N, C-alpha and C positions, 0 to 999 in steps of 0.2 A: 570715897577715898578722902581721907582727912588731910593728908599732907602731900601735896604734889609739888615737890621742890624744883623740878625741871619741866618746863613746858616749851619745847622748841621744835623746829623742823630744820633738818639739814638736807638741802636739795642735792640731787646728783651733781649739779654743777659746782656746788660748794665742796662736796667730797672730792671731786676731780681737782679743784683748785688747791685744796689742802694736800692731796697726794702729790701734786706737781711741786708744791712748796717743799715737801719732804724730799722729793727727788732732787730738787735743787740743793738742799742741804747736803744730801749724800754726795752729789756731784762736786760740791765745794770742799768736801772733806774726803777725798779719794784714798787717803792713807789710813782710814779707820780700819781696825783689825778686830777679829773675833777670837777671844781666848777661850780655851777649855776651862772648866772649873779647877782642874789641877794646876794649869798655868797661872790662873788668877791667884790661887792659894800660895804658889811658890814665889811669886814676885815680891820683892821688898816694896813697901808702899810709902809714898811721899804724902804726908799730911801737913797740917798747918805748922806743927812744931819743926818739921824737917825743912820747910821752905827757907828759913834763914840759914840753916846749915848748908843747903845746896847752893844758895846765892854766894855765901862766903867761900865755898869750895871752888865755885866757878871763877870768882875774882882771883883767888889764889892761883888756880890753874892758868888763867890768862897771864898773870904776872910772873909766873915761875915755870914756864914751859920746859926749861932746861933740866929741871930735876924730876920731871915726870917720865914714866916709861915711854920708849919710842913709839909703841903701838897706840898710846893714848891720843885720842883726837879731841882737842879742846874745842874746835869749831863744832863738832858733832854734839858735844855736851852743851854748848851755847845754844844750838838749834833746839835740843830737847827742852832746855830750861825755858826758852822763848815760846816754844809751841805749847808747853804746859801752861804758861801764863796766858797765852792767847785763847786756849781752850776753856779755861775756867769760867768766864762769863757765859759762854755758849752752853757749857755743861749745867751751870746754875739755872739758866733760862729754860733749857729743855727738861731738866728735872722738875722744875715748878710746873711746866706745861704737862708733863707726864702725870704728875700727881693730880692736877686738876682734871685731866682726861680720865684717869683711873677712878677718881671719886665720882665724877659725873656718870661714867659708864655703870659703875656699881649702883648709883642712885636710880638711874633710869631703868636699869634691869630690874631692880627691886620694885619700882613702881609698876612696871609692866607685869611682873610676876604676881604682885599683890592684886592687881586688877584682874588677872586671869583666874586667880583663886576665887575672887568674888563672883566672877561670871560662872565658874564651875559650880560653886556651892549654890548659887541662885538657880542654875539650870537643874541641879539635882532636886530642888524643891518643887519643880513644876511636874505636871503630869507628862510623862514621856509621850512619845508619839510625835506626830507632825515632823518626822525626820530627825528628831533629836537623839534617838537611841544610838545611832552610829557615832554622832559627834560626841556624846557623853562617854561612850565606850573609848573612843580615841583619846579624849582628854584624861580619862580615868587610867589609861596606861601609864601615866606619869607616876601614879601611886601604887602600881601593881608590884607586889612582892613575889619573889620566888618562894615556893613552898619550902618550909624547913625540912620536910621529909626528903625531898630530892637533894637538898644540900647536905643533909646528914648522911644520906646513902652514898653520895659522892665522896665524902670524907672517909667512910668506912671501907671503900673499895681499896684493895691492895694495889700498890704501884706496879705497873707492868715492867 
């Protein structure tokens, strides 16, 4: 194997510590919610360009409560704006961590799969026997294809 980019060991104790840290993060953010894809799509989004607008609107609302509808809660808007600002550095840090974890997992999985292919192809070149037949057959199941005949026959059958 020419390019082994990740060579590390993660002990069960380290996994437990990371999982405990994640549990602590979840505990410190008990208000996190889970939106459906439809809910995400339907929400108006606040991006970089909207921040100045939201800040100006909050200032205006705080200074002109008397012209706002009675049901409007300026303090709740202030809480939302403050929470958004507080969550931004956490979001950025976790996004970066997620991307690193995703890239590392992809790379380590690729390295393991490439190594397994090398083992499989090397084992195929040996004289079978010595208990290798069953192992090779088990590994070969990864590449087993369903016969086209049975798939075509399934397609031709009328729906019940």
